[in-house]
N, C-alpha and C positions, 0 to 999 in steps of 0.2 A: 680440602675443597668440599663445600656443601652443595649437594645437588637437589634442586627443587623442581618438582613436577606438577604441583598444584598451585597455580598462580593466585588462587583465592586465599592461600595460607602462607604467603611470603612473610619472612620476618621484617622487622623495621631495620632497614639498612642504615649504616652510619656513613654519611658523606659518600654515597655510592657513586663510583665512577663506572659508567655503563657503556658497553659497546654491544652491537647487535650484528648477527650474521650466521651463516650456516657453518662456517669454519670446516668445510669438508677437506680432510687431509691433515688439518692442523700442521701445515707445512711451514717452510722457512719464511715465506711471505707473511703468513698469519702471525708468526712469532714476533715480527716487528711491531705489529699492531698491539699484541699482547704486552710487549715490553713497554710501549708507550702508555698503555692502560695502567700497568703496575707503577710506572714512574709518576704518573699523575695522581694516583691514589696515595702514594707515599708522600707526595708534596702537600696534600690536603688532609693527611691523617685519615684517609677513608678506606673503603673496601672495594675491591675489584669485583665487578658483576658482568658476566657475559650472558646475553640473551640469545638463545638459539631456538630452532623450531623443529618439530617432528610431527608428522612426516615432512619431508623436504617440500618447501612451498611450491615448487614446480609441479608436484603431483596434484596439488589442489587447484592452482590457478592456470595451468597450462594443459592444453589438449594433447600435446606431444610428450607423453610420459613413458611410452613403451621402452624407449632407449635409455632411460636414466640409469646411470652407473655411478655409484658413490665410492669414493676412496675409503671412507670409514663408515662402519655401522655406528649407531648412536652410542652403544656401549664402548666401542673403541675410541670415539671422540671424547667421551667422558674420561676415560683412562688417560688419554694423551693430554687433555687440558689439566687434569689433576697434577700431572708431572710438572707442569709449568708454574704451579704455585698460585692459581686463581683462588680467590676466596669463595665466590658463589657462581654456580652455573644454573641458570633457569631454563628449563626445557619447556617451551610453550607449545601446547597442542595446536597445530595449525589447521584450522577449519575454514570452510567457506564463510561462515559468520565472522570469524576473526579477520579474514582477508577483506571482507566487504564493509567493515565499519568505516565511517567517515574519518578522514585523516586527522581532523582536529579532535575527534573523540578518542582516536588511538593515542594521541599525545596526552590528552587530559586524563582519560580513564585508565589507560594502560601504563604509559611511561611514568607520568607524574604521580598518579594515585598509588600504583603498585610499588614504585621504586624510589620515589622522592629523590631524584638524582641530583647530586652536586654538579656532576659534569657528564655530558654525553659526548662520546667520541664516535663519529660516524663519517661515512664516505660521502663525497659530493653527489654521487649517483644513487644513493640509497632512496628507495621508493617504498611507500607504505600506504595503507588505507584503500578505500574503494576506488577502483579504476587506477590505482597507483598514483593518485594525485598528490599525496604527501611527499615532501622532499626536504632537502637540507634547508632551503630558504624558508619553508614554513616553520621548521624547528627554530631557525634563527629569529623569525618574526615573533614567536611566542616565548622566547627564552626569558625575557625580562618579566613577562606576566607570570610565568611559572617558576621563576627564580632558579634556573639552572644555567650553567655555563655550557657552551657548545664548542667543540674542537673538531676540525676537519681532518680526515685521513687524506694525505696527499694523493693526487691523481696518479702519480708515477708508481706509488706503492700499490694502489688498487689495481692498476694495470698489471703489475708484476704478480699480484695474487691470482688474478684471472688467468694470465698466461701460464703460470706455474701449475695451476690445477689442470689446465688442458694438457700441458706437456707431460705431467705425471700420468694421466690416463693414457695418453698416446704411447708413452714409454712402456707402460705395463702391457699394452696390447701389441707392442712390437718387440717384446722380449728384452728390452733395454732396462734391466733391473738397476744397473749402476746409476743411470740418469735419474730414475724414479727415486732412488734412495738419496741421491745428492739433493734433489729438490725438496724431498720430504724432511730431511734432517734426521731420519731414523730408518731402520730397515722395514721395508714393506712387509706386512703380515696379513693373514686372514685366518679365520677359524671355521671348522666344520665338525659336525657330529660324526663319530665313527659308526658306520652302518655295515650291514651284511653285504658282501659282494659274492662273486661266483667262486672265490677262493682259488682262482687259477694261479695267482702269484705264489701261493703256498706250494702248489705242485711243481712250480718252476724253481723253487728254492729261494724265492723272494716274496715272502708274505707282505701284503700291503694293508694299510688302513684306508678303507674307502670312505671318502668324506662327503657328507651332505651339507652344502652351504645353507645356513638357516635364514639368511637374508638375501632375497633374490636381487636386491639392488646393489649388493656389494660387488665391486669389480674384482675379477681374478685375472691372472696372467693368461696370455694366449696359449694355444695348444703347444705341447712340447715336453721335453725332459729337463728337469731342473735339479740343481744341488740345493738342499734346504737344511735348515735346522727345524726341529719340532719340539713342542712342549705339550705334554698331556695335562689337561686342566681340570680333571675331576669330572664327576657326574654332571650332566647338563642341568639337572634339576637342583643341584647343590649350589650353583653359582648365584650369588646375591645380586640381582639386577634391579630390584625395585626399591632399594633403600632410599629414603628421601634425603638423608643428611650426609651421604658419603658416596664415593664412587664404588663401582663393583669390587667386591672382595673375591679374589680368585687365588686358589692355591694351585701350585703347579710343580711338576717335576723339573729337574734341571734340563738344559737344552740337550737334545739328542740329534746326532748326525743322521742324515738320510738323503734320499732322492725322491723326486716326485714326477709322476706322469700325469699330464692333462690332455685329454683328447678322446678319440673314438676307438682306440686299440684296433687298428686296421688289420693286424696279423690274425686276430681271432674274430674278425667281422663284427666288431662292436657296433651296436645300433644307437647308442646314446653317449653323450659326453660324460666322462667320469674323471674324478680327481682321486688319484691313488698315491699314497706315501709309503715307501719302504723305509722303515727305521732300522738302522744298522745295529746288530747285536742286541736285539730287543725282542722279547717273546711274551710280554704280558698281554692279558686279555683286556682290551680297552674299548670293547663295544659299548655304545651308549655314552661314551665320554667325549668331551670336546678336545680337539687337537688344534693347537695354534701352530701355524706354519710360517716361518720366516724364509722368504724366497731369496736365495743368495746369488745364483747365477743360472742363466739359460745355457744348457749344454748342447741340445740338438733338436731338430724337428722330429715329429712322428714319422716312422717309416714302416711300410708293410714288408715283412720278411717272408721268405719262401717256406720257412718251417719254424717250429718252436725252438729247435736247437739253435738256429741262427739268432733268434730273438734272445735266447739266454746268453749267447756269446756277447751280444751287444750290451745286454744289461750288466754283464760282468765288467765290461769296459766303462759303462756309465758309472758304476760304483767306484772304480779306480779314479775317474775324472772328478767325481763328487768329493772324494776324500782329499784330492789335491786342493780343491777349492776350500774345503772346510777345515 
């Protein structure tokens, strides 16, 4: 898959079959749209093109942005779409100027001029342009003039996509990892940079990797103890994230078994929410590196213990339960 971030330097697409959306989660509902995209492109001997936006359009056009939580970061979305065999992903910088262009200008100057689409596959409720006045009917009206075909994503599929995205977020916030994974079609994961902590875990016999989430909009599970797999992904600065023609290239270790604590560590009077991962039978120095965490199962809630000895006994049991899961 080729990733394009500069819309002024797009290649000349051949019989481009185009769809547009945020594709947050790249979940099972999205995959039905993507399969239709691929089938249509195959039928006309064309290329599949997904147009997505960064940052999320709600951050630009909505005043209610503080609570935005995304299932995927942009890099995760790129990786997931690449797995599905898309030819081109175009990441459009979403700005106020872009959002406020007249709807017909958006069609003429953006969709037609930049992509020369053979076919546009879009939902009936898709809105674009100044005051969101552009819609499916306007695209339909101008289809003959600009010589593209237009195909509608069925309402029931769009409803399913919206419901699934909401249910995935709700499941993650209510410890229901199994439901989230079923709707996603893959294991939920997130990444963080390994940073210095207070090294209390090491004193207790359970050294932990303290994670700093680099994207504040990325959703993480609710507080509690989890069984997890982890992958060490190399130095943060070594990861190729800005390549125009390919998805991120990431080298990683094999999956490692572990357990994770998310919360305020009430036994030691923690003052801030932390994410800590204890990787079993692992003693490498990974400070400054990225750790990818695959969340497998919620084990229990955070508990305040009367002593560190009681805490260690519970952690011993958590490890036993994690190994049963893993």
